[in-house]
N, C-alpha and C positions, 0 to 999 in steps of 0.2 A: 073149413078145418075144425073150428070150434062152434059149439052150439051158441045161440044168442045169449042166454043167461051167463054162460061161462065167459064169453067175450066181454060182456058188460063188467063182470067181476074183475077180469084182468085189466081192463081200461081204468077201473076204479083204483086199483093198486098203483098203476102208473101215475094217475093223477095225485094220489096221496104221496108218492115218492117225489113228484115235482114240487108239491106244496111244502114238503118238509125241508126243502133246500132254501135257506134264508137268502134274501137278496144281498145282504152284506156279510156273508159267511167269512170268518176270519181266515180259514185255510182249508185245503182239501187234501185228503189222503186216500190212497187206493190199497185195499186189503184183500189178501188171498188166503183162504183157509183150505188146507188139504188134510183129510183125515179118514179114519176107518169107521164104518157104521155097523151097529149091531141092533137087530130087531129085539124089542122087549115084550111085545104083545103078540097074542095069538089071533089069527093063524099065521101071521108073518114070521114069527120065530120058528115055526115048524116047517115053513116052505123055503125060506131064504137063509143062505149062509151069510156070514159077515162079508160086507162089501166095502166100497169106498166112494168118496165123492169130493167135490170141490164147491166152494162158495166164494163169489167175488162181491165185495161191498165197496161202494163209493161213499166216503164219509166227509161231510161238511161240518166244520167246527162252528157251533153256536157261541161257545166261549171256551175257556181252558179245560173244562170238565165234560162238556156235553157235545156229542156229534149226532147227526142224523143223515140219512141217505138211503138210496136204493140198494137192493141185493138181488143177485142172480146166481143160480147154482143148480147142481144135480146130485143125485145119490143113486148109485147102481149096486144091486145086490144079486149074486148068482142064485139060481134055483137048485138047491140041493145037488143030487147026483145027475140031474137032467141038464141037457144043453139049454142055454138061454139064461136070461136074467131079467130082473125087474128094475125099471128106472123111473125115478121121480124127478121131474123138472120143476124148478122153483123160481118164482118171480115175486118180489115183495119190497118192503121198506120197513125201516125201524130206526131205533136210536141206541146210543151207547153212552154209558157213564164211565169215566176213567180218571185215574190220578193224573193231575196236570203234568205235562211232559217237559216243562222247563224248570222243575224242582231238582235239587241235588239228590244223589242217591245212586247206588249201584257201583260196579267196579270202575274206579277212576272217574267217578261222577258222570259216567255215561248215561245213567238213569234207568229206573225200573218203573213200570206203569201197570198195575193191576186194572182189570176192566170187567164190566158186565154189560150185556146188551139183550135186546128183545126185538123180534121181527114178526110181522104178519106176512103170510105168503099165499099166493095163488099157486096150487100144486097140480101138475098134470101127471097122472100115472096111467099109461095105456089109454083107454077111452074114458077114464074118469077125471073129472076136474073138481078139486076140493080145496077148502081153505085149510091153512096150517099155521101153527105158532112155533117159533123157535126161541129158546132162551139159552144164552151162552155165558160162560165165565172163562177168564184166562189171565195171563200175565205176559207183558212184552218187555224185552230188554233192548235198549238202544245199541246199535252196532256202529261205533264211532262217535266222536265228540260232537259232531254236527247234529246228531240225533235225527237224521232223515230216514233211516232204515231201522225197523223194529222187528224182532223175532221172538217167538215164545209159544208155549203150549196152550191148548184150549180144550174145553169140554162143552158139548152142545146137546141139548135135549130138543128133539123134533116131535111135534104132536100133529098128526094129520087127522082132521075131523071127518068121520064117515056118517053121513046122514042116511036115512032109511032108503034102501034100494032093494027091490025084489030079487035082483040077480046076484047080490053080494051080501056078505055078512055085515052087520051094523057096527062091529067093533072098530074103535078108533085105532089107527096105526101109531105106535110109539117107538121111537128109535133114539139111541144114544150114539153120539159121534164124538170122537176124540182124535186130536192130531196136532199139527203145527201150523201156526199162522205167521204170515209175512206181510209187512206193511211198509209203504213208502209215502212220505209226505214232505211238507215244506221245511221241516226241521225246527227244533226249539232248543238251541244250545244253551246250556246253563252258564250264567255269568255270576260269580260271587258278588254279593251286595256289599258295598263299602259305605259305611255310615259315617257321617260327619256330625259331630255334636253341635246342636244349634247354639249360637252365641247369645247369651242373655241380653235383653234390651236394657240399655243404660238410660234411666230416666232422670231428668234434672229435678231436683227438689228445691222449691223456693226457700230462700233463706228466712229464718225466723228473726224478726227485729229484736234487738236487745237494748234495753235502756240502761245506761250506766250512770250511776250517781257519783258525782265528784266527791271523793273523800278528802277530809281535811289534810292539809300538808303536814308531813312529818319530817323530822330531821333525818337526813340520810344516814344510814347506819355506817359505822366504821368498817372498812374492808380490810381484813387481815391479809395483807399481801406477803408472799413468801420472800424473805430477804435473799440476797444474792448468794448467800451461803447454803441455801437448800440443796440437798444432794440431787443430782440428775445424771446418772451414770451414762445414759445413752445420748445425752445432749439433745433431746427432742422437745425441750421446753416444758415437759410434763414432769413435775417433781416426783421423785421415787416414792414419796408417801402416798400418792394416788395413782402411780403408774403400775398397771397390772402386768406390763411387759418392760421392766426397768432396763433390760439389756438389749431391747429391740426398738428401733425408732418407729414411732407411731404418733398420730395426731391426738389432740385432746378429746375429740368426739369418739375416738375408739379407746378411751381410757389408757392411752399410751401404747396401744397395740395396733399393728398395721391392719387396715380395713381391706379385706380381700374383695377385689372387683370381680363381679360375676361376668361382666362383659368388658373385653379389652379391644380397643380400636387398633387393629393391625392391618392397615391397608394392604390389599383391597377388600378386606373383610372385617366384620365384627366377629371376633372370636369369643365363643361362649365357654366358660369353664365347665358348665353342665350342658352336655349335648342334648339336642331334641331328637329323641329316638322314638319312632312310632312302632306300634305292634305290627306283626307280620300281616300283610294284606289289609291294613287299616289306615285310615286317615283321620283318626279321632284324637282330639286334644285331651290327654289325661292330666292328672294332678302334677306329675313330674314335668311334663311339657309346659304346663301353665306357669309353674315357678320360673322356669328358664325364660319363657316369653315375657313375664313380668319384668325381668331384668332388662330385656331388649327394649320394652316400652320406656323404662326409666332412662336408658342410654339415649334413645332417640329424642326424648323430651329435653334432655340436657344438650343435645346437639341438633337444634331445630333446623339447621341448613342441610342436614344429611338426607339424601335420597337413596333408598335401598331396594335391591332386587332380591326377593326370596326365592331360592332355588330348591325345589323338591327333588329328592332322590328315591330310588327303589332298587331292590335286588334284581339280578338278571334272571331269576327263576321265572319261567313262564314266557308268554308271548310279549314281544317288544311293545306292541301297541297298548296292551293292557298295563304294562309297567309304566309307559309314558303317561297314561291316564291316571294311574295311582300317584305318580310323582306330582302331577299337576294338582290333584285333589289335596295332597299334603301341603303344598305351597299355598293353595287357596285357604285351607283351614287355618294355617298360621297367620296369614294376612288378615283374615276375618277377626281373629283374636286381637291383633294389634290395633285394628281400626276401632273395635268395640271398646278398647281401653284407652282411647284418646289420641291415637296417632292418625294424622291426616292421611286419607287414602291416596291423595295426589302425590305423596312422597314414596309410595310403595308400588311395586309391580311383582306379580307372582308368576313363576315360570317352572314348569315341570321338565326335568331333563331325562333323556334316554340313558339307561345304565350303560356304562362302558363295558367292553368285553372282559376287561381284566378286573379281578378282585371285586366282584359285584355280589358275591354270595355272603359276605360278611354282614353281621348285624348292623354295623355302623353305616351301611348303605341306606338304612331306613330313616333318613334324616332330612332336616331342612337347614340350609346355610343362608347367611345374610351377606350379600356382596354390596359394597359401597359403590353406587353408580355415580354419585356426585356429592362432594362435601361442602359445596357452596363457595369454594375458594376461587372458582373461575366460572365464567358464563359462556 
């Protein structure tokens, strides 16, 4: 059917196609291009009317940006007012560069992926066998969040090389093809990245020895004590002369004013006056959360027998599995902060909770709570 040199050329392209497929390709996609062809060069532009064709490409992913693989297709163009048509059969291989398809973008994060490719072809037209080059550009939009099916426009330039032949003109054939491409593959769903701030490493600093010289003994100064007649309106043992809150009971360390506790033990929980609220879709400890967690550290250091379960929460917006993962990451981030600031990890356990169906879209669902598992009163 084919002459010997033509057969060798075709076998060479098939070998190139096989070599281009890596042994450990990441994924495979099948692409179909359907479009209209228009001859750009003479004499083809004078003989043929606009026609159509199809190209099938097998694409093996080398990485997130590059694909290689074989191509097979045809292009048919009718012959003016005469009956009949001219058909080019194409077999080749090439490569494609594209925008990674697991990145955000497009309508509802479905994704958009511009691309450009190039192929070398063995082309059969009638009794002629010739080499060809095709260069294409286009854009693909994912259909569905799974991103397994892609659809979009393309434009392709096809150049068929014509070597010297006594029976035909020596002009190369140049054709422009434009149409719609469809592609199906393994999928690359986009997952928002949730960053957790690393906890700074706490290094121990060796104490610096200090030599104290004994000072000569001095007579103890006289202490001017307040007589029983010192005014104390709120009877908190802090005289009104130094009491900044003379009408409210408060300890001396608070200058006579009550000291507000940031953490209150109300079994079965440690209640925080300042709630720990994370940013939407985040599990990052910010300054506000750090201040509240510092108060939890102090409370746990004062109550060395307490064992606490940190319960992470999330809003109900989105998939349940994703919200469960986000809740766990928030609990883990809070636990890592407590451990880094001196709380024994054996006293803590982190647990992410699935949002309940009711009232889960409120901002206060983006929180971490502290449940007392054991207070050391019983074994």
